[in-house]
N, CA, C and O atoms as a MOPAC input file, in Angstrom:
PM7 MOZYME 1SCF
protein

 N     12.06000 1    12.01000 1     4.40500 1
 C     10.94400 1    12.16300 1     3.49700 1
 C     10.25900 1    10.81100 1     3.32300 1
 O     10.91300 1     9.78400 1     3.14500 1
 N      8.94800 1    10.83300 1     3.37700 1
 C      8.18400 1     9.59900 1     3.19100 1
 C      7.78000 1     9.42900 1     1.73600 1
 O      7.52800 1    10.40300 1     1.02500 1
 N      7.72400 1     8.18400 1     1.31000 1
 C      7.31200 1     7.82100 1    -0.04600 1
 C      5.97100 1     7.10300 1     0.08600 1
 O      5.87900 1     6.04700 1     0.71200 1
 N      4.93400 1     7.68900 1    -0.51300 1
 C      3.56600 1     7.21800 1    -0.31700 1
 C      3.10200 1     6.39100 1    -1.50800 1
 O      3.18400 1     6.82400 1    -2.65700 1
 N      2.61400 1     5.19200 1    -1.20700 1
 C      2.03300 1     4.31400 1    -2.22300 1
 C      0.52300 1     4.31700 1    -2.02500 1
 O      0.02800 1     4.15500 1    -0.91000 1
 N     -0.20100 1     4.50400 1    -3.12900 1
 C     -1.66000 1     4.45900 1    -3.08800 1
 C     -2.14700 1     3.26600 1    -3.88600 1
 O     -1.72700 1     3.03500 1    -5.02000 1
 N     -3.05000 1     2.51200 1    -3.26200 1
 C     -3.65200 1     1.33600 1    -3.90200 1
 C     -5.15400 1     1.45400 1    -3.75900 1
 O     -5.66100 1     1.76300 1    -2.68000 1
 N     -5.87100 1     1.20700 1    -4.85200 1
 C     -7.34100 1     1.24600 1    -4.84600 1
 C     -7.85500 1    -0.14600 1    -5.18000 1
 O     -7.34100 1    -0.82500 1    -6.06900 1
 N     -8.88500 1    -0.55300 1    -4.44000 1
 C     -9.49300 1    -1.84700 1    -4.73100 1
 C    -10.94800 1    -1.84000 1    -4.29600 1
 O    -11.36800 1    -1.01700 1    -3.48300 1
 N    -11.70300 1    -2.77100 1    -4.85000 1
 C    -13.12400 1    -2.88100 1    -4.54800 1
 C    -13.35700 1    -3.50300 1    -3.18600 1
 O    -12.51100 1    -4.23500 1    -2.67300 1
 N    -14.49000 1    -3.21300 1    -2.61300 1
 C    -14.83600 1    -3.67900 1    -1.27200 1
 C    -14.79300 1    -5.19300 1    -1.16000 1
 O    -14.41200 1    -5.72400 1    -0.11700 1
 N    -15.17200 1    -5.88500 1    -2.20200 1
 C    -15.22000 1    -7.34300 1    -2.14600 1
 C    -13.83200 1    -7.98100 1    -2.07900 1
 O    -13.72100 1    -9.18000 1    -1.82600 1
 N    -12.78200 1    -7.20300 1    -2.29900 1
 C    -11.42100 1    -7.73300 1    -2.26800 1
 C    -10.68300 1    -7.39200 1    -0.97200 1
 O     -9.53100 1    -7.78800 1    -0.79900 1
 N    -11.32100 1    -6.67500 1    -0.07700 1
 C    -10.64500 1    -6.15100 1     1.12000 1
 C     -9.86500 1    -7.20400 1     1.90000 1
 O     -8.66400 1    -7.04300 1     2.11400 1
 N    -10.50900 1    -8.25400 1     2.31900 1
 C     -9.85200 1    -9.26700 1     3.15100 1
 C     -8.69200 1    -9.91800 1     2.41100 1
 O     -7.61800 1   -10.10600 1     2.98200 1
 N     -8.89800 1   -10.25600 1     1.16600 1
 C     -7.86400 1   -10.90200 1     0.37100 1
 C     -6.65300 1    -9.98700 1     0.16900 1
 O     -5.51000 1   -10.42300 1     0.30500 1
 N     -6.90800 1    -8.73100 1    -0.15100 1
 C     -5.81800 1    -7.76800 1    -0.38600 1
 C     -5.03400 1    -7.54300 1     0.89300 1
 O     -3.80400 1    -7.58100 1     0.87300 1
 N     -5.70900 1    -7.31300 1     1.99200 1
 C     -5.03000 1    -7.05600 1     3.26600 1
 C     -4.19100 1    -8.25800 1     3.69400 1
 O     -3.06000 1    -8.09100 1     4.15100 1
 N     -4.73300 1    -9.47000 1     3.55100 1
 C     -3.96700 1   -10.67700 1     3.89600 1
 C     -2.71700 1   -10.80700 1     3.03700 1
 O     -1.64200 1   -11.12400 1     3.54700 1
 N     -2.85000 1   -10.56400 1     1.74100 1
 C     -1.69800 1   -10.63800 1     0.83700 1
 C     -0.64000 1    -9.60700 1     1.20500 1
 O      0.55400 1    -9.90700 1     1.20000 1
 N     -1.07300 1    -8.40400 1     1.52200 1
 C     -0.12900 1    -7.34700 1     1.89700 1
 C      0.58900 1    -7.68400 1     3.19900 1
 O      1.79600 1    -7.47200 1     3.31500 1
 N     -0.13800 1    -8.20300 1     4.16800 1
 C      0.49200 1    -8.57800 1     5.43200 1
 C      1.54900 1    -9.65400 1     5.23500 1
 O      2.62800 1    -9.58400 1     5.82400 1
 N      1.24300 1   -10.65300 1     4.40400 1
 C      2.22500 1   -11.70600 1     4.11200 1
 C      3.43900 1   -11.11700 1     3.39800 1
 O      4.57700 1   -11.44700 1     3.73300 1
 N      3.20400 1   -10.25100 1     2.42000 1
 C      4.29800 1    -9.64700 1     1.66400 1
 C      5.19400 1    -8.82300 1     2.58800 1
 O      6.41900 1    -8.92900 1     2.51900 1
 N      4.60300 1    -8.01900 1     3.43300 1
 C      5.38700 1    -7.18500 1     4.35300 1
 C      6.17000 1    -8.04300 1     5.33800 1
 O      7.31400 1    -7.72500 1     5.66200 1
 N      5.56600 1    -9.12400 1     5.81400 1
 C      6.23600 1    -9.99600 1     6.78300 1
 C      7.42400 1   -10.73400 1     6.16800 1
 O      8.42600 1   -10.96000 1     6.84700 1
 N      7.32600 1   -11.10600 1     4.91000 1
 C      8.40300 1   -11.87100 1     4.27500 1
 C      9.37500 1   -11.00000 1     3.49000 1
 O     10.49400 1   -11.42500 1     3.20300 1
 N      8.95800 1    -9.78300 1     3.13800 1
 C      9.81300 1    -8.93700 1     2.31000 1
 C     10.75100 1    -8.03000 1     3.06600 1
 O     11.63100 1    -7.41700 1     2.46300 1
 N     10.58700 1    -7.92900 1     4.37600 1
 C     11.47000 1    -7.08400 1     5.14600 1
 C     11.14700 1    -5.60700 1     5.08600 1
 O     11.80200 1    -4.81100 1     5.75800 1
 N     10.16600 1    -5.22200 1     4.30900 1
 C      9.78800 1    -3.80800 1     4.21400 1
 C      8.93600 1    -3.44500 1     5.42000 1
 O      8.06600 1    -4.21400 1     5.82900 1
 N      9.18500 1    -2.29600 1     5.97700 1
 C      8.42900 1    -1.83700 1     7.13100 1
 C      7.81100 1    -0.47800 1     6.83100 1
 O      8.52400 1     0.52200 1     6.75800 1
 N      6.50000 1    -0.43200 1     6.65700 1
 C      5.86700 1     0.86500 1     6.39700 1
 C      5.89000 1     1.73100 1     7.65200 1
 O      5.82900 1     1.23000 1     8.77500 1
 N      5.97800 1     3.03600 1     7.43700 1
 C      5.93600 1     3.98300 1     8.54700 1
 C      4.49100 1     4.19500 1     8.99300 1
 O      4.21100 1     4.31300 1    10.18600 1
 N      3.57600 1     4.24300 1     8.02200 1
 C      2.16400 1     4.48600 1     8.30400 1
 C      1.31100 1     3.74700 1     7.28500 1
 O      1.67000 1     3.65800 1     6.11100 1
 N      0.18500 1     3.22200 1     7.73600 1
 C     -0.80600 1     2.61200 1     6.84400 1
 C     -2.15100 1     3.24100 1     7.19900 1
 O     -2.54600 1     3.26900 1     8.36500 1
 N     -2.84800 1     3.74300 1     6.18000 1
 C     -4.17100 1     4.32100 1     6.41700 1
 C     -5.06800 1     4.01400 1     5.22200 1
 O     -4.59300 1     3.74600 1     4.11800 1
 N     -6.36000 1     4.05900 1     5.46500 1
 C     -7.29200 1     3.77600 1     4.38000 1
 C     -8.48900 1     4.71200 1     4.47200 1
 O     -8.80500 1     5.26800 1     5.52400 1
 N     -9.13800 1     4.85900 1     3.32600 1
 C    -10.36700 1     5.63700 1     3.22300 1
 C    -11.35900 1     4.83200 1     2.40900 1
 O    -10.97900 1     4.10400 1     1.49200 1
 N    -12.63000 1     4.96600 1     2.74700 1
 C    -13.68900 1     4.27900 1     2.01800 1
 C    -14.46200 1     5.29100 1     1.19500 1
 O    -14.89400 1     6.32600 1     1.70300 1
 N    -14.63100 1     4.97800 1    -0.09300 1
 C    -15.39100 1     5.82100 1    -1.01400 1
 C    -16.39500 1     4.92700 1    -1.72500 1
 O    -16.09800 1     4.37400 1    -2.78300 1
 N    -17.57300 1     4.78600 1    -1.15400 1
 C    -18.56100 1     3.89500 1    -1.74600 1
 C    -18.05200 1     2.46700 1    -1.70300 1
 O    -17.76800 1     1.94000 1    -0.62700 1
 N    -17.93400 1     1.83900 1    -2.85900 1
 C    -17.44200 1     0.46500 1    -2.94700 1
 C    -15.94300 1     0.37500 1    -3.15400 1
 O    -15.40300 1    -0.71600 1    -3.33900 1
 N    -15.26800 1     1.51300 1    -3.12500 1
 C    -13.82100 1     1.54400 1    -3.34800 1
 C    -13.09000 1     1.85900 1    -2.05100 1
 O    -13.47000 1     2.76700 1    -1.31100 1
 N    -12.04400 1     1.10100 1    -1.79000 1
 C    -11.15900 1     1.37700 1    -0.65800 1
 C     -9.85800 1     1.92300 1    -1.21900 1
 O     -9.29200 1     1.36700 1    -2.16000 1
 N     -9.38900 1     3.01900 1    -0.63200 1
 C     -8.10900 1     3.60300 1    -1.01200 1
 C     -7.16800 1     3.41200 1     0.16700 1
 O     -7.41600 1     3.90100 1     1.26900 1
 N     -6.10000 1     2.70000 1    -0.08500 1
 C     -5.09400 1     2.41800 1     0.93200 1
 C     -3.85500 1     3.24400 1     0.61600 1
 O     -3.37700 1     3.24200 1    -0.51900 1
 N     -3.33600 1     3.94600 1     1.61100 1
 C     -2.08100 1     4.69300 1     1.44800 1
 C     -1.08700 1     4.15800 1     2.46500 1
 O     -1.36400 1     4.09200 1     3.66300 1
 N      0.07100 1     3.78200 1     1.95800 1
 C      1.12200 1     3.20300 1     2.78500 1
 C      2.37300 1     4.04600 1     2.60600 1
 O      2.83500 1     4.25600 1     1.48500 1
 N      2.92500 1     4.53200 1     3.72500 1
 C      4.11900 1     5.37400 1     3.69900 1
 C      5.35400 1     4.54500 1     4.01700 1
 O      5.36600 1     3.75300 1     4.96000 1
 N      6.38800 1     4.74100 1     3.21500 1
 C      7.66700 1     4.07500 1     3.43000 1
 C      8.77100 1     5.12200 1     3.52800 1
 O      8.72500 1     6.15000 1     2.85200 1
 N      9.74400 1     4.85600 1     4.36000 1
 C     10.89100 1     5.75400 1     4.44300 1
 C     11.84400 1     5.52200 1     3.28200 1
 O     12.51700 1     6.45000 1     2.83300 1
 N     11.90400 1     4.29400 1     2.79600 1
 C     12.81000 1     3.94300 1     1.69700 1
 C     12.05000 1     3.89400 1     0.37300 1
 O     11.03500 1     3.20700 1     0.25700 1
 N     12.54200 1     4.61500 1    -0.60900 1
 C     11.88400 1     4.65600 1    -1.91500 1
 C     11.89300 1     3.29500 1    -2.59400 1
 O     10.93000 1     2.94100 1    -3.27500 1
 N     12.95200 1     2.53400 1    -2.42100 1
 C     13.01100 1     1.21000 1    -3.05100 1
 C     11.92200 1     0.28900 1    -2.49800 1
 O     11.33400 1    -0.49000 1    -3.24700 1
 N     11.65100 1     0.37300 1    -1.19500 1
 C     10.58000 1    -0.42300 1    -0.60100 1
 C      9.21600 1     0.02100 1    -1.12800 1
 O      8.35200 1    -0.80600 1    -1.41800 1
 N      9.03700 1     1.32500 1    -1.24700 1
 C      7.77500 1     1.86100 1    -1.76400 1
 C      7.54100 1     1.39700 1    -3.19700 1
 O      6.43300 1     0.99000 1    -3.54600 1
 N      8.56500 1     1.45600 1    -4.01700 1
 C      8.43600 1     1.00800 1    -5.41100 1
 C      8.10700 1    -0.47800 1    -5.48900 1
 O      7.25600 1    -0.88600 1    -6.27900 1
 N      8.77200 1    -1.28100 1    -4.67900 1
 C      8.52400 1    -2.72500 1    -4.69200 1
 C      7.09400 1    -3.03000 1    -4.24500 1
 O      6.43000 1    -3.88600 1    -4.82800 1
 N      6.62600 1    -2.33600 1    -3.22000 1
 C      5.26300 1    -2.53400 1    -2.71900 1
 C      4.23800 1    -2.12700 1    -3.77200 1
 O      3.26400 1    -2.84200 1    -4.00900 1
 N      4.45800 1    -0.98300 1    -4.39700 1
 C      3.54300 1    -0.50700 1    -5.44300 1
 C      3.48000 1    -1.50100 1    -6.59600 1
 O      2.40100 1    -1.80200 1    -7.10700 1
 N      4.62200 1    -2.00200 1    -6.99600 1
 C      4.65700 1    -2.95600 1    -8.10600 1
 C      3.96400 1    -4.27000 1    -7.72700 1
 O      3.25600 1    -4.85600 1    -8.54500 1
 N      4.16400 1    -4.72300 1    -6.51000 1
 C      3.58100 1    -5.99600 1    -6.07200 1
 C      2.05800 1    -5.95100 1    -5.99900 1
 O      1.39700 1    -6.97300 1    -6.17900 1
 N      1.49300 1    -4.75200 1    -5.73300 1
 C      0.04800 1    -4.66700 1    -5.51300 1
 C     -0.66600 1    -3.73700 1    -6.47600 1
 O     -1.79900 1    -3.33000 1    -6.21800 1
 N     -0.02500 1    -3.39600 1    -7.57600 1
 C     -0.68600 1    -2.58200 1    -8.59600 1
 C     -0.97500 1    -1.16900 1    -8.13600 1
 O     -1.92300 1    -0.53800 1    -8.60500 1
 N     -0.16500 1    -0.67000 1    -7.22100 1
 C     -0.34900 1     0.69200 1    -6.72800 1
 C      0.50000 1     1.68500 1    -7.47300 1
 O      1.21500 1     1.34000 1    -8.41400 1
 N      0.41200 1     2.93100 1    -7.03700 1
 C      1.21700 1     3.99700 1    -7.62500 1
 C      1.97100 1     4.72400 1    -6.52300 1
 O      1.45300 1     4.95400 1    -5.43000 1
 N      3.18800 1     5.07000 1    -6.83800 1
 C      3.99800 1     5.87500 1    -5.93100 1
 C      3.61900 1     7.32900 1    -6.19500 1
 O      3.83000 1     7.84300 1    -7.29400 1
 N      3.06300 1     7.98200 1    -5.19200 1
 C      2.61300 1     9.35100 1    -5.36100 1
 C      3.80000 1    10.30400 1    -5.37100 1
 O      4.80300 1    10.04700 1    -4.70500 1
 N      3.70000 1    11.41100 1    -6.12400 1
 C      4.78900 1    12.37800 1    -6.14800 1
 C      4.98900 1    12.98800 1    -4.75600 1
 O      4.02600 1    13.23600 1    -4.03000 1
 N      6.23700 1    13.22200 1    -4.40300 1
 C      6.54500 1    13.86900 1    -3.11700 1
 C      6.08500 1    15.31100 1    -3.14500 1
 O      6.16400 1    15.99000 1    -4.16900 1
 N      5.60900 1    15.76000 1    -2.01100 1
 C      5.14700 1    17.15500 1    -1.92200 1
 C      6.21800 1    18.02800 1    -1.35200 1
 O      6.01600 1    19.23300 1    -1.20000 1

């Protein structure tokens, strides 16, 4: 079962957010199964899937995201 983290941010933060996430993933040992994004006007919605719930929770906490309920 995958644990999905959703993070929303404004367009002007895209480069900064992505760079921070890449550094965090590289140093934290967490490996996402899937990373995808959608654009809604000036808002970017990033969804990152993790196999481990603890990794998903840590990622959500680090970037102000939410762990979505499992379906």
